[in-house]
Backbone as a ProteinNet text record, in pm:
[ID]
protein_1_A
[PRIMARY]
XXXXXXXXXXXXXXXXXXXXXXXXXXXXXXXXXXXXXXXXXXXXXXXXXXXXXXXXXXXXXXXXXXXXXXXXXXXXXXXXXXXXXXXXXXXXXXXXXXXXXXXXXXXXXXXXXXXXXXXXXXXXXXXXXXXXXXXXXXXXXXXXXXXXXXXXXXXXXXXXXXXXXXXXXXXXXXXXXXXXXXXXXXXXXXXXXXXXXXXXXXXXXXXXXXXXXXXXXXXXXXXXXXXXXXXXXXXXXXXXXXXXXXXXXXXXXXXXXXXX
[TERTIARY]
3838	3942	4070.2	4124.4	4244.5	4371.2	4470.2	4600.4	4704.6	4749.5	4848.8	4990	5076.1	5217.4	5277.2	5368.4	5432.9	5508	5501.8	5567.7	5718.9	5793.6	5940	5989.5	6102.4	6160.5	6221.2	6202.8	6259.5	6409.9	6478.5	6621	6706.3	6669.4	6750.5	6779.7	6892.8	6930.5	6897	6805.6	6756.4	6856.9	6924.3	7007.5	7150.1	7229.3	7368.2	7449.2	7539.9	7624	7728.9	7758	7860.5	7978.4	7972.4	8078.5	8191	8310.4	8420.8	8395.5	8482.9	8459.2	8431.2	8515.1	8494.4	8518.2	8643.8	8676.1	8700.5	8678.3	8695.1	8839.9	8913.7	9053	9141.3	9261.4	9355.8	9383.7	9390.4	9411.6	9504.8	9554.4	9635.4	9549.9	9552.9	9474.8	9565.3	9521.5	9595.7	9504.9	9554.3	9480.4	9560.2	9495.1	9565.6	9467	9517.1	9428.8	9389.8	9270.6	9221.7	9313	9363.8	9448.7	9578.5	9638	9761.2	9735.9	9629.7	9600.1	9568.3	9494.5	9458	9580.6	9671	9795.6	9874.4	9880.6	9949.3	9884.1	9752.5	9679.4	9693.4	9680.8	9687.8	9823	9931.1	10064	10078.9	10021.6	10030.3	9939.5	9813	9713.8	9745.2	9814.9	9853.2	9956.2	10027.4	10128.8	10072.1	9994.9	9936.4	9816.5	9717.9	9594.9	9616.7	9697	9722.9	9869.6	9895.2	10032.4	10036.8	10158.2	10179.2	10196	10112.7	10119	10201	10305.5	10389.3	10348.2	10318.4	10275.4	10392	10439.3	10553.3	10513.4	10592.2	10558.8	10545.9	10426.3	10397	10420.4	10405.3	10429.5	10362.3	10308.1	10267.2	10361.4	10399.4	10499.8	10465.5	10488.1	10468.2	10582.5	10633.9	10728.7	10674.5	10662.6	10608	10655.9	10641.5	10675.8	10558.9	10540.7	10426.6	10451.3	10350.2	10358.7	10456.6	10494	10589.4	10733.6	10752.8	10886.5	10953.1	10872.1	10921.9	10913	10811.2	10774.3	10776.7	10856.4	10868.1	10824.6	10752.4	10705.6	10744.5	10799.1	10826.8	10767.6	10673.9	10601.7	10573.9	10585.6	10542.6	10464	10378	10297.6	10298.2	10297.8	10297.3	10157.3	10151.1	10022.5	10048.3	9942.5	9952.5	9915	10005	9977.9	9977.9	9877.4	9871.2	9882.3	10004.7	10029.4	10003.1	9901.9	9863	9953.6	9924.2	10001.9	9952.7	10049.8	10018.9	9934.1	9963.9	9892.3	9990.1	9942.4	10032.7	10075.7	10200.1	10249.7	10272	10235.1	10235.9	10106.9	10028.4	9902.6	9888.2	9820.9	9790.4	9666.1	9671.1	9560.6	9524.9	9396	9344.2	9327.7	9421.7	9423.7	9313.4	9271	9159.2	9029.4	9013.2	8894.9	8900.5	9018.7	9033.9	9001.9	9045.6	9017	8867.2	8795.5	8651	8580.1	8631.2	8566.7	8584	8675.1	8703.2	8626.4	8522.8	8449.1	8397.9	8361.6	8301.8	8389.8	8519.8	8608.8	8680.2	8650	8726.1	8733.6	8857	8878.2	8886.6	8870.7	8871.3	8982.7	8977.2	9069.1	9002.3	9082.8	9034.5	9100.1	9021.6	9075.1	9067.7	9180.6	9186.6	9211.5	9133.1	9156.6	9193.2	9321.5	9377.9	9405.4	9341.7	9366.6	9414.3	9432	9484.1	9391.6	9261.3	9166.2	9084.9	9087.3	9004.7	9056.1	9009.6	9043.4	8913.4	8899.5	8785.6	8822.9	8735.6	8759	8647.7	8684.3	8584.3	8618.1	8517.9	8530.5	8389.6	8375.1	8243.2	8136.2	8029.6	7920.7	7934.3	8046.3	8064.1	8157.1	8120.3	8204.8	8201.1	8318.3	8328	8422.7	8419.5	8519.3	8549.6	8675.5	8717.8	8807.6	8813.5	8902.2	9046.7	9140.6	9279.6	9305.9	9411.8	9450.8	9559.8	9565.7	9661.9	9799.8	9893.7	10029.3	10095.8	10059.6	10122.3	10102.2	9996.6	9967.3	10004.6	10080.7	10118	10265.7	10302.3	10442.6	10523.8	10646.2	10733.1	10771.3	10798.3	10840.6	10977.5	10994	11120.8	11230.4	11352.1	11468.2	11511.3	11506.2	11540.3	11685.4	11710.5	11848.6	11930.5	12058.4	12148.7	12197.2	12129.8	12162	12255	12357.3	12445.6	12424.3	12328.6	12290.6	12368	12412.1	12509.5	12450.6	12320.4	12262.8	12138.8	12135.3	12021.9	11973.6	11841.6	11786.5	11650.1	11608.8	11477.3	11380.2	11256.7	11157.7	11019.4	10943	10802.4	10727	10651.1	10578.4	10483.5	10431.8	10337.3	10403	10535.9	10605.4	10601.9	10626.2	10620.9	10479.4	10381.6	10242.4	10206.2	10256.2	10225.6	10274.1	10394.4	10447.5	10368.5	10335.3	10262.2	10123.5	10063.5	9929.9	9929.4	10045.9	10053.5	10036.7	10066.7	10062.4	9980.9	9942.5	9858.4	9939.6	9870.5	9939.1	9977.2	9907.7	9936.5	10060.6	10072.8	10181.7	10279.1	10250.3	10335.2	10470.4	10572.3	10707.7	10753.7	10818.9	10870	11022	11092.7	11238.3	11274.4	11370.5	11425.8	11575.8	11627.5	11769.3	11825.2	11959.1	12028.7	12109.4	12101.8	12180.4	12225.5	12356.8	12414.9	12365.6	12362	12321.9	12174	12097	11952.3	11882.1	11783.1	11709.3	11581.9	11560.2	11442.4	11358	11226.8	11135.2	11065.3	11074.1	11014.7	10911.9	10795.5	10686.9	10677.7	10674.5	10669.5	10554	10482.8	10383.6	10348.1	10375.3	10348.5	10425.3	10355.1	10418.5	10435.7	10386.1	10393.4	10523.8	10587.1	10705	10700.2	10693.7	10690	10793.2	10873.4	10970.2	10957	10993.8	10988.1	11109.7	11148.4	11256.4	11198.1	11259.7	11205.2	11303	11430.6	11526.7	11666.6	11762.2	11902.1	11989.9	12112.7	12211.5	12339.3	12420.3	12542.4	12657.3	12659.6	12768.6	12717.6	12804.1	12767.7	12733.2	12632.9	12585.8	12537.8	12557.4	12507.9	12385.3	12329.2	12218	12102.8	12049.6	11937.4	11872.8	11741.8	11666.2	11525.1	11455.7	11315.1	11228.1	11101.9	11014.8	10875.7	10806.4	10667.4	10580.8	10496.6	10406.4	10301.2	10280.7	10185.5	10221.3	10351.3	10396.7	10431.2	10499.9	10546.2	10429.2	10317.6	10200.1	10144.1	10161.7	10117.7	10199	10330.4	10416.8	10379.6	10360.3	10326.3	10198.3	10102.5	9976.1	9998.1	10088.8	10113.9	10189	10274	10360.1	10320.7	10204.5	10167.4	10163.2	10143.2	10132.9	10244.8	10357.7	10474.3	10600.2	10712.1	10840.5	10901.7	10979.7	11038.4	11186.3	11261.5	11401.8	11411.2	11474.1	11487.2	11634	11661.2	11796.2	11792	11880.2	11880.5	12023.9	12035.2	12164.2	12136.9	12234.9	12217.8	12154.6	12032.2	11959	11954.9	11928.1	11914.6	11774.5	11734.7	11607.8	11611.2	11495.6	11482.3	11433.2	11485.5	11441.7	11383.4	11260	11191	11144.5	11181.9	11142.1	11071.2	10972.9	10896	10832.2	10795.2	10718.7	10585	10478.1	10345.3	10247.7	10180.2	10073.7	10116.4	10237.5	10284.7	10333.5	10351.5	10400.6	10536.5	10623.9	10749.4	10730.9	10748	10723.2	10853.4	10878.4	10994	10944.6	10972.5	10933.3	11058.3	11061.3	11170	11107.9	11152.5	11095.4	11206.3	11201.8	11300.9	11280.2	11389.5	11375.7	11336.9	11289.9	11272.6	11401.5	11420.9	11538.5	11499.6	11596.3	11567.5	11498.7	11524	11462.8	11314.3	11261.5	11117.5	11044
7661.6	7695.8	7733	7849.8	7895.5	7844.3	7819.4	7774.8	7878.8	7956.2	8060.5	8005.8	8050.7	8014.1	8093.5	8032	8105.9	8227.1	8335.3	8458.1	8445.9	8497.5	8499	8640.7	8669.6	8801.8	8816.2	8934.7	8960	8983.5	8958.1	8985.8	8911.5	8788.7	8705.5	8573.9	8516.2	8385.3	8281.9	8191	8096	7986.3	7936.6	7818	7845.5	7910.8	7937.2	7808.4	7786.9	7668.8	7687.3	7581.8	7584.6	7495.4	7440.8	7352.1	7432.9	7372.7	7434.1	7422.4	7488.9	7500.9	7367.7	7267.5	7141.5	7024.1	7007.8	6900.3	6767	6756.1	6628.7	6605.8	6712.6	6701.3	6768	6713.7	6784.7	6922.3	7020.8	7155.3	7235.5	7343	7440.9	7564.1	7613.7	7731.7	7854.5	7957.6	8083.7	8194.9	8275.2	8391.9	8516.7	8611.1	8728.8	8845.3	8966.4	9082.5	9104.9	9158.1	9183.2	9279.3	9380.8	9479.8	9416.8	9331.8	9263.3	9168	9089.2	8990.4	9057.2	9167.4	9235	9298.8	9353.9	9407.9	9298	9182.8	9065.5	9020.5	9005.5	8958	9054.7	9185.1	9282.9	9280.4	9268	9264.4	9144.1	9031.2	8909.3	8918.8	8953.3	8952	9052.6	9161.9	9258.8	9201.6	9098.1	9035	8917.4	8833.1	8715.5	8669.4	8617.3	8577.1	8458.4	8362.1	8243.4	8237	8182.8	8169	8059	8014	7912.3	7982.3	7946	8001.8	7909.5	7963.9	7889.8	7926.4	7823.1	7843.5	7808.5	7907	7889.1	7930.5	7892.4	7935.7	8087.9	8134.7	8276.9	8360.5	8297.8	8372.5	8303.7	8385.7	8340	8404.3	8329.2	8380.6	8340.3	8433.8	8407.3	8470.4	8396.2	8450.4	8416	8514.2	8485.7	8588.8	8553.6	8642.4	8645.4	8757.4	8767.4	8683.4	8668	8580.1	8629.2	8757.1	8811.7	8805.8	8755.2	8746.6	8883.4	8984.1	9120.9	9169	9122.7	9177.5	9066.8	9083.4	8982.8	9041.9	8961.1	9002.7	8895.8	8940.9	8853	8919.9	8853.5	8916	8814	8858.6	8774.1	8858.6	8793.3	8865.2	8790.1	8866.9	8807.8	8760.2	8648.2	8591.3	8485.3	8428.6	8315.3	8188.8	8091.6	7968.2	7849.6	7766.4	7639.1	7528.1	7485	7387.8	7247.8	7183.8	7051.8	6942.3	6821.6	6705.3	6657.4	6622.8	6569.7	6666	6794	6892.3	6957.1	7000.7	7065.4	7202.4	7237.1	7370.4	7454.1	7398.8	7471.4	7438.3	7540.5	7518.8	7624	7586.7	7683	7762	7892.7	7980.5	8075.4	8090	8195	8319.3	8411.6	8524.4	8626.4	8639.1	8730.3	8676.5	8545.8	8484.9	8496.7	8476.7	8491.6	8634.1	8731.9	8871.7	8898.6	8838.1	8859.9	8813.5	8708.7	8658.5	8753.1	8849.7	8941.6	9073.1	9075.3	9197.8	9267.7	9190.1	9248.5	9231	9211.5	9179.4	9299.2	9420.3	9538.9	9554.5	9575.1	9608.2	9492.1	9369.6	9255.4	9157.6	9043.5	8934.2	8830.6	8762.7	8659.2	8527.4	8420.6	8287.1	8207.4	8151.7	8065.2	7922.1	7829.4	7687.6	7623.6	7591.2	7551.6	7401.6	7331.8	7189	7165.9	7041.8	7009.5	7057.9	7048	7072.9	7201.5	7264.5	7384.2	7475	7599.8	7699.3	7754.3	7747.7	7807.7	7944.4	8039.8	8177.8	8216.8	8257.8	8292.6	8426.2	8513.5	8638.2	8684.7	8744.9	8794.6	8689.4	8723.7	8629.1	8555.8	8577.6	8521.8	8400.4	8301.5	8185.2	8156.2	8141.1	8111.7	7994.5	7939.3	7839.8	7851.7	7827.8	7826.3	7705	7651.8	7538.1	7584.9	7498.5	7526.8	7498.9	7555.7	7533.2	7426.1	7357.1	7248.1	7305.7	7282.7	7335	7280.5	7158.6	7094.4	7175.4	7255.4	7333	7480.6	7512.3	7650.5	7671.1	7796	7829	7805.1	7757.9	7735.4	7868.2	7861.4	7981.8	8026.7	8155.2	8203.4	8214.2	8206	8234.9	8378.1	8465.8	8606.6	8620.5	8700.3	8720.1	8797.4	8769.7	8841.9	8968.5	9075.9	9202.4	9285.5	9341.4	9434.3	9571.9	9643.4	9772.1	9884.4	9979.8	10078.1	10186	10212.6	10330.9	10294.9	10342.5	10315.6	10446.3	10461.4	10581.8	10551	10636	10624.8	10719.8	10675.1	10756.8	10732.7	10837.6	10816.9	10756.2	10652	10586.1	10678.5	10779.8	10870.6	10951.2	10969.9	11041.3	10959.7	10829.6	10744	10739.1	10732.9	10729.4	10856.9	10970.7	11097.8	11096.3	11043	11036.5	10938.2	10824.2	10722	10769.4	10855.6	10905	11009.8	11063.2	11167.1	11111.1	10981.4	10922.1	10793.8	10745.3	10626.3	10500.5	10396.3	10269.6	10201	10232.4	10166.3	10219.6	10352.4	10412.4	10495	10513.3	10596.3	10533	10617.5	10574.6	10651.2	10580.9	10643.3	10626.9	10739.6	10737.9	10762.3	10688.1	10712.1	10729.9	10844.7	10872.5	10965.4	10972.6	11056.3	11161	11285.5	11394.1	11485.3	11503	11586.5	11541.7	11409.5	11346.7	11365.5	11412.1	11426.2	11321	11254.4	11149.5	11209.6	11184.7	11233.5	11116.3	11135.7	11047.2	11132.6	11088.9	11165.2	11080.6	11140.3	11072.6	11128.9	11039.1	11080.9	11011.8	11088.3	11031.2	11135.5	11103.8	11200.3	11329.2	11441.4	11571.5	11607.7	11521.8	11551.1	11498.8	11584.2	11543.1	11613.3	11538	11593.6	11522.1	11597.3	11533.7	11591.2	11509.8	11553.2	11502	11573	11530.5	11435.2	11317.1	11217.5	11178.6	11218	11180.2	11227.5	11190.5	11224.7	11104.3	11108.3	11003.4	11069	10990.5	11045.2	11051.1	10956.6	10950.4	10984.1	11042.1	11072	10942.8	10949.8	10829.9	10865.6	10770.8	10785.4	10697.1	10644.5	10549.9	10611.8	10532.4	10579.5	10459.6	10441.7	10336.6	10387.8	10328.5	10365.3	10241.5	10258.1	10144.1	10170.5	10062.2	10071.9	10111.7	10211	10252.4	10146.1	10056.2	9947.5	9866.6	9845.7	9768.2	9857.5	9968.1	10052.2	10110	10134.3	10187.5	10086.3	9957.5	9854.7	9861.6	9881.6	9896.2	10021.9	10131	10257.9	10245.6	10172	10152.9	10081	9984.5	9907.3	9986	10082.2	10152.2	10298.6	10337.3	10478.6	10546.6	10471.1	10533.2	10492	10445.4	10411.8	10460	10455.1	10485.7	10358.6	10372.2	10255.3	10278.1	10168.8	10171.7	10128.3	10209.3	10180.3	10160.7	10059.7	10033.1	10032.9	10113.7	10127.4	10126.2	10117.2	10124.5	10173	10155.7	10198.5	10085	10105.7	10006	9869.6	9871.6	9750.3	9745.4	9628.9	9622.4	9713	9757.4	9831.6	9736.3	9754.2	9675.5	9771.9	9746.9	9833.2	9748.5	9786.9	9713.7	9807.8	9753.8	9834.3	9743.4	9802	9733.4	9803.7	9723.8	9784.5	9687.5	9734.1	9656.7	9514.1	9498.4	9366	9281.3	9341.3	9269.5	9324.9	9236.1	9274.5	9259.1	9369.1	9371.4	9392.1	9308.2	9324.1	9315.2	9418.6	9422.3	9437.1	9365.5	9380.1	9393.2	9494.3	9521.3	9543	9468.1	9482.4	9614.1	9675.5	9802.6	9781.4	9886.2	9885.3	9936.5	9907.9	9958.7	10081.1	10169.5	10299.8	10291.3	10185.5	10173.5	10148.6	10111	10090.9	10223.5
12056.6	12153.7	12078.5	12109.3	12038.4	12105.7	12023.5	12076	12036.9	12131.1	12105	12123.9	12035.7	12050.3	12165.3	12240	12350.5	12297.9	12369.5	12328.7	12347.4	12254.8	12266.2	12248.4	12310.6	12295.8	12158	12100.9	11970	11980	11867.1	11853.5	11955	11985.1	12073.7	12004.2	12039.9	11987.8	12093.8	12061.8	12162.1	12193.5	12090.9	12111.6	12064.3	12147	12113	12127.6	12035.1	12045.6	12153.7	12225.7	12328.4	12290.9	12170.7	12127	12062.7	12060.4	11989.9	11840.3	11763.3	11620.6	11552.5	11571.9	11502.7	11596.9	11639.8	11732	11664.6	11534	11466.1	11425	11402.3	11362.8	11467.2	11489.5	11578.2	11520.5	11606.2	11554.6	11643.3	11585.9	11657.5	11682.3	11804	11839.4	11840.5	11771.1	11764	11813.7	11907.3	11956.1	11922.5	11854.3	11805.7	11798.6	11819	11807.9	11662.5	11642.6	11506.9	11432.4	11500.9	11435.7	11386.3	11468.6	11428.7	11313.3	11324.3	11221	11087.9	11091.3	10967.1	10901	10980	10925.5	10854.6	10917.5	10863.1	10732.2	10734.9	10616.7	10499.7	10525.3	10416.9	10346.5	10423.9	10363.8	10272	10313	10232.5	10110.4	10131.5	10023.7	9914.1	9946.5	9844.5	9747.5	9792.8	9707.6	9630.4	9699.6	9635.2	9716.6	9650	9718.1	9811.2	9768.2	9848.2	9888.2	10007.7	10055.3	10160.3	10189.1	10292.2	10426.4	10522.1	10657.2	10745	10806.5	10900.5	11042.6	11122.2	11260.9	11351.5	11427.2	11515.7	11656.9	11757.7	11893.6	11902.7	11935.2	11954.1	11828.3	11710.9	11588.3	11469.2	11377.5	11244.9	11144.3	11040.3	10946.4	10803	10710.1	10567.2	10489.6	10391	10293.4	10155.6	10068.4	9936.1	9835.6	9707.9	9598.5	9501.7	9434.3	9342.6	9218	9135.7	9018.8	8912.9	8919.1	8822.4	8872.6	8993.3	9055.2	9068.4	9094.9	9109.1	9253.4	9324.4	9455.3	9559.1	9664.1	9769.3	9903	9980.9	10112.2	10214	10325.7	10439.4	10562.4	10626.5	10736.3	10845.5	10970.7	11081.6	11180.2	11257	11355.9	11488.1	11596	11729.2	11765.6	11835.1	11874.1	11980.4	12032.9	12124.5	12047.9	12047.9	11974.7	12070.2	12055.7	12128.1	12025.8	11998.6	11893	11946.9	11892.5	11938.9	11885.9	11926.5	11883.8	11747.5	11662	11527.9	11444.9	11455.6	11374.2	11276.6	11162.5	11066.4	11116.7	11090.9	11125.9	11000.2	10884.6	10757.3	10684.3	10654.3	10581.3	10472.8	10365.4	10260.7	10295.8	10274.9	10315.3	10201	10176.5	10089.1	10176.8	10168.3	10260.4	10231.7	10108.7	10079.8	10138.3	10134.7	10195.2	10347.1	10404.7	10549	10592.6	10515.4	10549	10550.7	10456.8	10449.8	10576.5	10640.4	10762.1	10880.5	10869.5	10980.9	10969.2	10888.7	10859.5	10986.2	11089.4	11209	11332.4	11312.2	11424.2	11484.4	11437.9	11477.7	11628.8	11678	11817.4	11914.1	11866.4	11956.8	11926	11994.7	11967.9	11879.1	11801.2	11709.8	11747.3	11748.9	11771.5	11642.4	11602.1	11485.6	11532.8	11482.4	11508.2	11375.5	11363.1	11234.5	11233.6	11141.5	11123.9	10980.9	10944.3	10811.7	10700.5	10721.7	10614	10626.2	10743.3	10757.6	10868.1	10862.3	10963.2	11020	11150.2	11217.3	11270	11252.5	11295.5	11391.3	11512.1	11612.9	11676.7	11687.7	11763.4	11796.1	11913.6	11952.2	11934.8	11863.2	11840.8	11707.3	11637.2	11503.2	11502.9	11424.3	11399	11249.4	11190.5	11047.4	11027.4	10908.1	10872.1	10723.4	10690.1	10550.9	10530.9	10409.8	10385.6	10371.9	10405.2	10375.5	10227.1	10174.6	10035.1	10030.1	9918.7	9901.6	9871.8	9963	9946.6	9820.6	9782.6	9666.5	9538.5	9531.9	9411.6	9428.4	9532.1	9558.7	9530.5	9507.7	9483.8	9610.3	9591.8	9706.4	9771.2	9898.5	9969.3	9918	9891.7	9834.9	9939.7	9893.1	9977.6	9949.3	10048	10022.2	9977.9	9875.8	9829.3	9932.5	9933.7	10023.7	9953.8	9980.2	9915.9	10003.6	9942.3	10011.5	9947.6	10001.8	9945.1	10013.2	9935.4	9983.7	10072.9	10060.2	10122.9	10203.8	10328	10416.3	10477.8	10489.9	10551	10612.4	10704.8	10768.2	10697.7	10682.8	10612.5	10670.9	10702.6	10737.6	10619.8	10645.9	10537.7	10463.5	10532.1	10468.1	10356.9	10364	10257.1	10127.9	10139.5	10021.6	9965.7	10053.3	10008.7	9932.8	9978.9	9912.4	9767.7	9745.3	9609	9524.1	9581.9	9506.2	9465.5	9545.5	9513.3	9403	9370.4	9267.9	9126.7	9109.5	8976	8980.4	8863.6	8857	8885.6	8921.9	8946.8	8816	8707.6	8581.9	8511.2	8502.6	8425.5	8508.8	8635.9	8719.7	8749	8753.3	8789	8911.4	9002.5	9123.4	9127.5	9127.7	9141.2	9288.3	9337.2	9470.4	9453.4	9496.3	9472.5	9580.4	9584.7	9681.8	9607	9654.5	9598.7	9712.2	9723.6	9830.6	9968.4	9989.6	10116.1	10151	10056.2	10075.2	9990.7	10049.5	9978.7	9921.4	9792.1	9723.3	9672.3	9670.8	9600	9495.9	9370	9260.2	9187.9	9163	9091.8	8950.6	8850.4	8710	8639.6	8557	8466.2	8361.5	8235.5	8129.5	8151.6	8152.3	8172.4	8319.8	8408.8	8552	8612.3	8690.4	8766.8	8901.7	9009.5	9144.2	9228.7	9303.8	9392.2	9532	9630.3	9769.5	9843.2	9948.5	10036.7	10139.9	10153.2	10246.6	10356.4	10345.1	10448.1	10412.8	10494.9	10471.7	10500.4	10449.6	10477	10528.3	10599.5	10658.1	10558.5	10463.9	10367.6	10227.9	10147.6	10009.1	9935.6	9850.7	9781.3	9641.2	9549.4	9413.5	9389.1	9496.4	9484.6	9406.5	9312.1	9231.7	9163.6	9183.8	9115	9093.2	8995.4	8983.6	8971.3	9013.5	9037.9	8982.1	8951.4	8909.7	9028.1	9008.4	9115.6	9145.4	9052.3	9073.6	9197.2	9217.9	9332.9	9452.2	9424.5	9534.8	9614	9546.6	9616.6	9716.8	9691.1	9786.5	9914.5	9899.1	10015.8	10092	10019.3	10083.1	10165.6	10113.8	10185.6	10318.3	10319.5	10441.1	10547.8	10505.7	10601.9	10620.1	10571.5	10566.2	10702.6	10811	10943.2	11038.3	10982	11064.5	10992.2	11063.2	11002.9	10946.7	10839.6	10775	10749.2	10743.7	10704.4	10559	10477.4	10334.7	10300.2	10218.4	10169.3	10017.4	9955.2	9809.8	9757.7	9625	9556.4	9414	9326.5	9187.1	9107.8	9059.5	8980.4	9049.4	9177.4	9258.4	9318.7	9367.1	9440.9	9563.5	9604	9728.6	9836.6	9956.1	10071.6	10173.9	10215.3	10311.1	10428.3	10548.9	10668.9	10765.4	10836	10931.5	11035	11147.4	11250.8	11264.8	11269.8	11277.6	11344	11447.9	11513.9	11549.5	11599.1	11637.8	11522.3	11405	11287.6	11245	11200.5	11136.7	10986.4	10913.9	10770.5	10695.2	10596	10508.2	10363.7	10285.2	10145.1	10059	9947.3	9850.3	9711.7	9636.9	9506.5	9404.3	9294.4	9188	9114.5	9067.8	8995.1	8849.3	8788.3	8644.1	8580.4	8452.6	8384.4	8305.3	8280.2	8222.1	8086.2	8009.5	7877.7	7884.7	8006.7	8024.8	8012.8
[MASK]
++++++++++++++++++++++++++++++++++++++++++++++++++++++++++++++++++++++++++++++++++++++++++++++++++++++++++++++++++++++++++++++++++++++++++++++++++++++++++++++++++++++++++++++++++++++++++++++++++++++++++++++++++++++++++++++++++++++++++++++++++++++++++++++++++++

């Protein structure tokens, strides 16, 4: 006598979990669109792999500086936060690892359940978890310098990206300067020199600084499809601010000196 196994439908999940991510630790729940969260993560991860995440009412916020103390990023993103009782509002996060968990999240909302020791990530049919990082072993959050820069102008981010793509990230130099109230971005490497008009200013200015393309190209990548406000001076850091996908982005980059 034969005993046949009951037939089951192919490509179905028989026992879906109905439980929340963990439930063992008090946690804060964050709901945010994938596009907003990815914009936020990319801005942070381009500067440093790990950073301290600040959880605020309806906002996530990060301030960090790269290991060379040259490049500073301050970014926040809008979201819905349900901050529980006795839960941390500052946690260390490996942002490159967090980005990897969002591989299939395009076009939807993401729910984060953040506790002291781990972060749960849920969207669609996917659930992931990653550990939090120990803040004690991370760099302290920087205090942004109070810069009084003489010259401000608006620029489409794609203009900066065009210049950055002309030269390599390793040896390329990008000059940003004003001449006759016209703002130029010039890309230099070896025998190559290319300049483009990116904006205008109302007052005459002598502002001129140049920057490593290694860092400036990261900023250009983040703002390539939005307009940005740029503030410059003579051999001073550049400050670039933009709004994108529900995120407020602020970048500050120290200049190189001419002898470089």
